N, C-alpha and C positions, 0 to 999 in steps of 0.2 A: 918125567917126574909121577911117581904113583898115589892118585890119593885117596882113603878110604873117609865113612862115616861109623862111626859107634852109638848109640842112641842108650842110653837109662832113661827108662820113663821107674820117673815116683808120681804116683796117680796121678796129681793137677799139672803137673809140670818133670822139667828132669835136665838131663845133658844130652848137648850133641859135642863128639870129641871127632877133630878135625885128626887127620894122622898123613904125611905124606914124607916123601923118605928124608925128612930133616928135621921133623919137627911136630909137635902133637899141642893141641888145644882144647880148653872143653871149654863152652859155649847153654848155658841155661836157656832153657827156654820154656814155655808152657803155653799150656792149649789157653784157645781164644772161645770170644762167644759171636752168635751172630752169624757171621758170613765169612770172619775170620775164624781158620781150623788153630794155628797154630801161632808164638809170636818168638823170636828165635833171637836172644838181646845177645848184637854185638860190641869189640871198641868201637871207640869212634876215629877219626882220622887221628885224632892226639893221641890216646893210647894203644893203637893198636901195635907194634915196633916189640915197644915195652909188654903187653899182655901178649902177645902169638912171642916171637921171636923174627914174626915174619917183617921185610922191605915193605917198606908202603906200596913199592909200588906190583906192590903181588895182590895189596886186597881184592881191590874187585875182581881176577878172575878167581877167588879164593872162595869170595861172598856169595858170586854166581857158583862154584862148581857146589858149595853148601847148599846154596838153596833150591836145585835145578837138581842136585840128587836125592834131597829130601824130599822131594815131592814123586823121585820114581819110588823111592823105598817107604811112604809111609804115606801118601795122601795122592794120588794118582786123582788124574780129573782137578787139579788145584791151578791155582798157580802165585806165585810173588810179587813184593811190591821191597824192595830195597829204599832205608832211611838211613839217615844219620850214624842210629843205633839200633838195628832189628830190623831185620827179615820177619815180613807177615808174610803168611800164607790164606790167601779164603779159598776159599770152591769156585774153581770154572764159570759156573751156571748161574752163580746169583752175580760174581763181578761184573 
């Protein structure tokens, strides 16, 4: 499966667009403050299938891909923390 991300910046936030061979969906993000570089808002477990058209069984792998690829593309030297409704990206040197 080919996975890709596209980024749309709109000032203090924007969108991360996830695409694979089967579907695409858009997640909003905003730039953080302090040690937090950015926050990507994700569908909760209950919302996942209806908002992404992806099986719940694929959720964790897709979210890891989004977090890790976002860091590679946009925020080198950062780490992420995954919670129920967001991915937070932090500066590695201060976390």
